[in-house]
C-alpha positions in Angstrom: 45.0 122.8 165.5 41.3 122.5 165.4 41.5 122.0 161.7 43.8 119.1 162.1 41.6 117.4 164.7 38.6 117.8 162.5 40.5 116.3 159.7 41.4 113.2 161.7 37.8 112.9 162.7 36.7 113.0 159.1 39.3 110.5 158.1 38.2 108.1 160.9 34.6 108.5 159.8 35.5 107.7 156.2 37.5 104.7 157.4 34.6 103.5 159.6 32.2 103.9 156.7 34.5 101.8 154.5 34.7 99.1 157.2 30.9 99.2 157.5 30.6 98.8 153.8 33.1 95.9 153.8 31.1 94.2 156.6 27.9 94.6 154.6 29.6 93.2 151.5 31.1 90.3 153.5 27.8 89.5 154.9 26.2 89.6 151.5 28.9 87.2 150.1 28.4 84.8 153.1 24.7 84.8 152.3 25.4 84.1 148.6 27.8 81.3 149.6 25.2 79.6 151.9 22.6 79.9 149.2 25.2 78.3 146.6 25.9 75.5 149.0 22.2 74.9 149.6 21.6 74.8 145.8 24.5 72.4 145.3 23.3 70.0 147.9 19.7 70.2 146.5 21.2 69.4 142.9 23.2 66.6 144.4 20.2 65.0 146.1 18.1 65.6 143.1 20.5 63.5 141.0 20.4 60.8 143.6 16.6 60.9 143.6 16.5 60.8 139.8 18.9 57.8 139.9 16.7 56.0 142.4 13.6 56.7 140.3 15.3 55.6 137.1 16.4 52.4 138.8 12.9 51.7 140.0 11.5 52.4 136.4 14.2 50.0 135.0 13.1 47.3 137.4 9.5 47.7 136.6 10.3 47.6 132.9 12.3 44.4 133.4 9.4 42.8 135.3 7.0 43.6 132.6 9.4 42.3 129.9 9.8 39.1 131.9 6.2 38.7 132.4 5.5 39.2 128.6 8.3 36.8 127.7 6.9 34.1 130.1 3.4 34.6 128.7 4.7 34.2 125.1 6.7 31.1 125.9 3.6 29.6 127.6 1.6 30.4 124.4 4.3 28.8 122.2 4.5 25.8 124.4 0.7 25.4 124.4 0.6 25.7 120.6 3.5 23.2 120.2 1.7 20.7 122.5 -1.6 21.1 120.6 0.2 20.5 117.4 1.9 17.4 118.7 -1.4 16.1 120.0 -3.0 16.7 116.5 -0.1 14.9 114.8 -0.5 12.0 117.3 -4.2 11.8 116.7 -3.5 11.8 112.9 -1.0 9.0 113.2 -3.5 7.0 115.2 -6.3 7.8 112.8 -4.0 6.5 109.9 -3.6 3.2 111.7 -7.3 3.1 112.3 -7.1 3.9 116.0 -8.3 6.8 118.1 -8.1 8.3 121.5 -11.0 8.6 123.7 -11.4 12.2 124.8 -13.8 13.0 127.5 -15.3 16.4 127.0 -17.2 17.9 129.8 
């Protein structure tokens, strides 16, 4: 009978060791799960930050493009007005007339 009692104790010890190992494994899996969730959140927020950064960059590029377009239009208009003024002066000169230009 002593042998049977010892066998039961040994079986119980083995079972407890299996449960302990299972608990350690479960804890490890929970830690891995938490880490995975953290990394997924970080990745999601990184994508959001990248989108915000890209949007700001696009807005800045559009502003620069608009400024350059405005400057080019001003320059073309200035050249057009100067050319028209030259043509007008030439027409007056052909008729023997001139404009008085006050140069300071």
